[in-house]
C-alpha positions in Angstrom: 56.5 11.1 -47.6 53.2 11.1 -49.2 51.7 12.8 -52.4 48.2 12.0 -53.3 47.0 13.3 -56.9 43.1 12.7 -57.3 40.1 14.3 -58.8 39.6 16.3 -55.6 42.7 18.1 -55.7 46.4 17.5 -54.5 47.3 16.6 -51.0 50.6 15.4 -49.4 52.8 15.6 -46.7 55.6 18.4 -46.8 59.6 17.8 -47.6 60.8 15.2 -49.9 61.3 14.5 -53.5 59.5 15.8 -56.2 56.4 13.9 -57.1 57.0 11.8 -54.0 55.3 14.5 -51.4 53.9 18.1 -51.7 57.3 20.0 -52.5 56.9 23.3 -54.3 57.3 22.5 -57.4 54.6 20.0 -57.1 52.6 22.7 -55.9 53.2 24.9 -58.9 52.6 22.4 -61.3 49.4 21.5 -60.2 48.4 25.3 -59.7 49.4 26.0 -63.1 47.2 23.0 -64.2 44.4 24.4 -62.4 44.5 27.6 -63.5 45.1 26.4 -67.2 41.7 24.3 -67.1 39.6 27.4 -65.0 40.7 29.8 -67.8 39.6 27.2 -70.3 36.1 26.1 -68.4 35.2 29.3 -67.3 36.4 32.1 -69.4 37.2 34.4 -66.5 41.1 34.8 -65.3 40.3 35.4 -61.5 40.8 32.9 -58.9 39.8 33.0 -55.0 42.5 31.7 -52.8 42.6 31.2 -48.7 44.4 28.9 -46.5 44.0 27.5 -42.8 46.8 28.2 -40.5 49.2 25.1 -40.7 52.7 26.6 -41.1 53.2 25.2 -44.3 50.4 27.4 -45.7 52.3 30.6 -46.7 54.7 29.0 -48.3 52.3 26.8 -50.4 50.3 30.3 -50.6 52.9 32.0 -52.1 53.8 29.7 -54.7 50.0 29.2 -55.7 49.3 32.8 -55.9 52.7 33.8 -58.0 51.7 30.5 -60.3 48.8 31.7 -61.4 50.0 35.6 -61.6 52.1 33.9 -64.5 49.6 32.3 -66.5 48.1 35.9 -66.7 45.3 35.2 -63.9 44.1 37.9 -61.3 44.2 36.6 -57.5 42.1 37.6 -54.5 43.7 36.2 -51.4 41.6 35.8 -48.5 44.9 34.7 -46.3 43.6 33.1 -43.2 40.3 31.9 -44.0 37.9 28.8 -43.7 37.0 26.4 -46.5 33.2 27.5 -46.7 34.3 31.2 -46.5 36.2 30.7 -49.8 33.0 28.6 -51.2 31.3 31.6 -50.8 33.5 34.2 -52.0 34.3 32.4 -55.3 30.8 33.3 -56.8 30.6 36.9 -54.7 33.9 37.8 -56.7 32.6 36.7 -59.8 36.1 34.3 -60.1 36.1 31.3 -62.4 37.0 29.2 -59.7 38.9 28.7 -56.3 41.7 27.0 -54.2 41.8 26.2 -50.8 45.0 25.4 -49.0 44.1 23.0 -46.5 44.9 19.4 -45.4 41.8 19.4 -43.5 41.6 16.6 -40.5 45.4 15.7 -41.2 48.1 16.3 -39.2 50.3 19.6 -39.2 53.0 17.6 -41.8 50.2 17.5 -44.4 48.7 20.3 -46.8 46.6 20.1 -49.6 45.3 22.4 -52.7 41.5 21.6 -52.6 39.7 23.2 -56.1 36.5 25.0 -56.4 34.7 25.6 -59.8 33.1 29.2 -60.3 30.0 28.3 -58.2 32.2 27.9 -55.3 31.3 24.0 -55.1 34.2 21.4 -55.3 34.9 20.1 -58.8 33.5 17.3 -60.2 35.0 14.2 -61.3 35.2 14.5 -64.5 36.5 17.7 -64.1 39.4 16.8 -61.8 40.3 14.1 -64.5 40.9 17.0 -66.9 43.2 19.2 -64.5 45.0 15.8 -64.0 45.7 15.5 -67.6 46.6 19.0 -67.9 49.3 18.4 -65.3 50.5 15.2 -66.5 51.1 16.3 -69.9 52.6 19.8 -68.8 49.8 21.8 -70.9 50.0 25.0 -69.7 51.1 28.2 -71.2 52.3 31.6 -69.3 52.1 35.0 -70.1 54.2 37.3 -71.4 55.3 40.4 -69.0 52.6 42.8 -70.0 49.6 40.0 -69.1 50.7 38.8 -66.0 48.0 38.8 -63.6 47.9 40.9 -60.1 47.1 39.7 -56.3 44.7 41.8 -54.3 44.1 41.1 -50.7 41.1 40.6 -48.9 40.6 39.6 -45.5 37.2 40.8 -45.0 35.1 37.6 -46.0 35.0 35.8 -42.9 32.7 38.5 -41.5 30.5 38.6 -44.4 30.5 35.2 -44.1 29.2 35.8 -40.4 26.7 38.6 -41.7 25.1 36.1 -43.9 24.5 33.3 -41.7 22.5 35.8 -39.3 20.5 37.0 -42.5 19.2 33.4 -42.6 15.5 33.3 -41.7 15.7 29.9 -39.3 18.6 31.4 -37.3 17.0 33.0 -34.1 19.4 35.5 -32.6 16.7 36.7 -30.0 16.2 33.1 -29.2 19.9 32.6 -28.6 20.5 35.8 -26.8 17.6 34.9 -24.4 19.1 31.7 -23.4 22.2 33.2 -22.3 24.2 30.2 -23.5 27.8 29.6 -22.0 30.0 27.9 -24.4 33.5 26.5 -24.3 35.3 26.1 -28.2 38.0 24.2 -29.4 39.4 25.7 -32.6 43.0 23.8 -32.2 44.9 26.9 -33.2 43.3 27.3 -37.0 41.1 29.7 -38.7 37.9 28.8 -36.2 39.9 30.6 -33.5 39.2 33.9 -35.7 35.6 32.9 -37.1 33.7 31.1 -34.5 34.1 33.9 -31.8 33.1 36.6 -33.4 30.1 34.3 -34.8 29.0 33.8 -31.3 29.6 37.3 -30.2 27.0 38.3 -32.9 24.7 35.2 -32.0 24.6 36.8 -28.4 26.2 33.8 -26.6 26.5 35.0 -23.3 30.1 33.4 -22.0 32.6 31.9 -24.6 35.6 29.8 -23.5 38.6 29.7 -25.8 40.7 26.8 -26.0 43.5 27.1 -28.9 41.8 29.7 -30.8 45.3 31.4 -31.6 45.9 30.8 -35.7 49.3 29.4 -35.5 49.2 26.3 -36.8 50.3 24.4 -33.7 47.8 22.1 -33.3 47.7 20.9 -29.9 46.2 17.5 -30.4 45.1 15.9 -33.6 43.0 18.0 -35.8 40.4 15.0 -36.1 37.5 16.7 -33.8 37.0 12.5 -32.3 36.1 11.9 -29.3 39.4 10.3 -28.3 41.0 13.5 -29.2 39.0 15.7 -27.2 39.6 15.4 -23.6 40.7 19.1 -22.4 37.3 20.5 -23.5 35.3 17.5 -22.0 37.0 18.0 -18.8 36.1 21.7 -18.7 32.7 20.8 -19.5 32.9 18.3 -16.8 33.2 21.0 -14.4 29.7 21.9 -14.8 30.1 25.7 -15.6 29.2 25.5 -19.4 26.0 24.8 -21.5 28.0 23.2 -24.6 31.1 22.8 -26.4 31.9 23.1 -29.7 34.4 21.6 -31.6 35.9 22.4 -35.3 38.5 21.1 -37.7 41.2 23.4 -38.8 39.8 24.5 -41.9 36.1 24.6 -40.0 34.1 22.6 -42.7 33.6 19.7 -39.7 31.9 20.5 -36.5 31.0 18.3 -33.3 29.4 19.4 -29.9 29.8 18.2 -26.5 26.9 18.2 -23.8 27.0 20.1 -20.5 28.2 16.8 -19.2 31.4 16.5 -20.9 29.8 13.4 -23.2 30.6 14.0 -27.0 27.0 14.8 -29.0 28.3 12.3 -31.9 30.0 13.5 -34.8 26.9 11.4 -36.4 24.3 13.3 -34.6 25.4 17.0 -35.8 23.5 16.5 -38.9 20.9 15.1 -37.1 20.0 17.5 -35.0 20.5 20.4 -37.5 18.4 18.4 -40.0 15.6 17.7 -37.0 15.4 21.8 -36.7 15.2 22.5 -40.3 12.4 20.1 -41.1 10.8 20.7 -38.3 10.2 24.6 -39.7 10.0 23.3 -43.5 8.9 20.1 -45.2 11.4 18.9 -47.4 14.1 16.1 -48.1 17.5 15.0 -46.7 20.4 13.7 -48.1 23.7 11.8 -46.6 26.4 9.8 -47.6 26.0 5.6 -47.6 28.1 5.6 -44.6 26.0 8.1 -42.0 23.9 7.0 -39.8 20.1 5.7 -40.3 19.2 8.3 -37.8 18.9 11.2 -40.5 16.1 9.0 -42.5 14.6 8.3 -39.2 14.1 12.2 -38.3 13.6 12.9 -42.1 10.3 10.7 -42.5 9.2 11.4 -38.8 8.5 15.0 -40.4 7.0 13.6 -43.8 10.2 13.9 -46.0 12.1 11.6 -48.2 15.8 10.5 -47.4 18.2 9.7 -49.9 21.8 8.4 -49.8 24.7 9.2 -52.1 28.3 8.1 -52.4 30.7 9.2 -50.2 32.0 12.5 -51.0 31.1 16.0 -50.4 30.4 16.6 -54.4 28.4 13.3 -54.7 26.3 14.5 -51.6 25.7 18.0 -53.4 24.6 16.4 -56.6 22.2 14.3 -54.8 20.9 17.1 -52.9 20.2 18.9 -56.0 18.7 15.9 -57.8 16.0 15.5 -54.9 15.5 19.2 -53.8 17.1 18.5 -50.6 16.8 21.3 -48.5 19.3 20.3 -45.4 22.1 17.4 -46.1 25.9 16.5 -45.3 27.7 13.8 -44.1 28.3 11.8 -40.9 31.4 13.5 -40.4 29.7 17.0 -38.9 29.8 18.2 -42.0 26.7 20.5 -42.8 25.4 21.5 -46.2 22.4 24.0 -45.9 21.7 25.0 -49.6 20.0 28.3 -48.4 23.4 29.6 -47.8 25.8 27.6 -50.5 26.2 24.2 -51.0 29.5 23.2 -48.6 30.3 21.8 -45.6 30.1 25.0 -43.1 30.6 24.7 -39.4 29.5 28.3 -38.9 26.0 27.9 -40.4 26.2 24.4 -38.4 26.4 26.3 -35.3 24.0 29.0 -36.0 21.2 26.7 -36.6 21.9 24.0 -33.5 22.1 27.0 -31.1 18.9 28.3 -32.5 17.4 24.7 -32.0 18.8 24.4 -28.5 17.1 27.7 -27.3 13.8 26.9 -29.0 14.1 23.3 -27.2 14.7 25.2 -24.1 16.3 22.1 -22.3 20.2 20.4 -21.9 22.2 19.0 -24.8 21.6 16.1 -23.6 18.2 15.9 -23.4 18.0 17.0 -26.9 20.5 14.4 -27.8 18.4 11.5 -25.6 15.8 12.7 -27.9 17.0 11.3 -31.1 17.3 7.3 -32.2 20.2 6.1 -30.7 22.5 4.0 -33.3 26.5 2.8 -33.1 28.5 2.6 -36.2 31.5 0.2 -36.0 34.2 1.2 -38.4 36.5 -1.4 -39.6 39.1 -2.1 -42.6 40.7 -5.3 -44.0 44.1 -5.2 -45.2 44.4 -7.1 -48.7 47.4 -8.0 -50.8 47.8 -6.2 -54.5 47.1 -9.1 -56.3 43.8 -9.4 -55.1 40.5 -8.3 -56.9 38.8 -6.1 -54.8 36.2 -5.3 -56.9 35.3 -9.3 -57.5 35.5 -9.2 -53.8 32.6 -6.9 -53.7 30.4 -8.4 -56.2 30.6 -11.9 -54.3 29.6 -10.5 -51.6 26.7 -8.6 -53.4 25.7 -12.1 -54.4 25.8 -13.9 -50.9 23.5 -11.2 -49.7 21.1 -10.9 -52.8 18.3 -11.4 -50.7 18.5 -8.0 -49.1 18.2 -4.6 -50.0 21.6 -3.4 -51.6 23.2 -0.3 -52.9 25.8 -0.3 -55.3 26.3 3.5 -55.9 29.6 3.3 -54.0 30.8 -0.2 -53.1 28.2 -2.4 -51.4 25.5 -1.4 -48.8 23.5 -4.5 -47.5 20.7 -3.6 -45.1 19.3 -5.8 -42.7 15.7 -4.0 -41.4 17.8 -1.2 -39.4 21.0 -2.4 -39.4 23.3 -2.0 -42.5 26.9 -2.6 -43.6 28.8 -0.8 -45.8 31.9 -1.9 -47.9 34.2 0.4 -49.9 37.2 -0.2 -51.8 40.2 2.8 -51.0 40.9 4.3 -53.8 44.4 4.6 -53.0 45.5 1.4 -51.1 44.3 -2.2 -51.1 42.0 -2.0 -48.3 38.2 -2.8 -47.9 36.5 -0.5 -45.2 33.4 -1.9 -43.6 31.3 0.1 -41.5 28.3 -1.0 -39.5 25.4 0.3 -37.8 22.8 -1.1 -35.7 21.2 0.1 -31.9 24.2 -1.2 -30.0 28.2 -1.1 -30.4 27.9 -5.2 -29.4 25.8 -5.8 -32.6 27.5 -3.1 -35.0 30.9 -5.3 -34.4 29.0 -8.5 -34.3 28.0 -7.4 -37.7 30.6 -6.1 -39.1 32.8 -9.4 -37.8 30.3 -11.4 -39.8 30.7 -9.6 -42.8 34.7 -9.5 -42.2 34.5 -13.4 -42.0 32.3 -13.7 -45.4 35.3 -11.4 -47.2 38.2 -13.5 -45.4 36.6 -16.7 -46.4 36.1 -15.5 -50.1 39.6 -14.7 -50.4 40.6 -17.7 -49.2 38.5 -20.0 -51.9 
């Protein structure tokens, strides 16, 4: 059993002992800490909650709602919803914060409380530390009976979310209708099943074949939208009857595409393609995290913009986007952040922008993918014994490659012309993650292996 408390929330496996897994007591304690923080920070006694479709969601939702009501906080419960929908609902409702009950791409035995501030954005690292301190010290006071909060249900926000997407100037519904797209979708039996079909219908997609769109939480395969988990949708596309495949994760903040031949577009290239379209219409800057493909930088500079890299994590990407006035950004895991709508990863707006781009491109998805620089990322890790000083290892790696351009805002990223390697330590275990990118799988793997050898040499010495 696992329980991970971090500055971004609490997540863990369902069942087990208190403080060792995500038990009802842990959910109540952390909800109480966050509710207390919201009241102190914003002065607003209102919180929006929503959940994905995993089987533990209703139980955790009831526990969280009752706890917040006990603090004297009014709860707006969206029920089954998506992460970006909850993010948009928080400011729309004038709430002091939000809680999304989802373990994102983690397997069905996991669940989590993800925490939003009054802007509907993930809380900062400093805010997260304050919440953890409140929980650790049990610094919460519950309301008297006459001051208990109230709960209200609101299942209209997915429709409102879609309406806001359709209003965006760069979403061209007429172009999409004219293209008469035939699309197959895989929503992994979660809330993509109640958000993607109405979105695609509203956009005028001609044919929508649905795979796993019943929001019952029984994931038919590993819910992380990686190529090795998407065999069935790829097989459907290989038959040649569709123009495009669309896959989302359980809370609909990650997005990936598959071309007309059943070949994955590449999750790293979801953001690249959407950014290419946005930048073709509006000059501006972009941001992704340090572990994302260089192709975004290439596309940005082609359009006369400036690319900046942020530390890994959505909150860090959003912060950098605000600092640089970026008009599009996100992460290489298929996360699209389009500030024109809101500052959060959002598969729904990503789909609308991508389909507009594809309609205007006027050619097949495979040809669109071929129009972008081709890079490959090799993802590796080294397990280290707990007694090894990982920070010291990273400092020594920085010294070894001091003649190369180096970025140290999040671990150590070393650039070699158009190749790079990024070393990060895990926050929860003695592991160094090593990501390397090059123009071929072989050279990316070679670069990663060279760095791994260097690390092992440093450790042995």
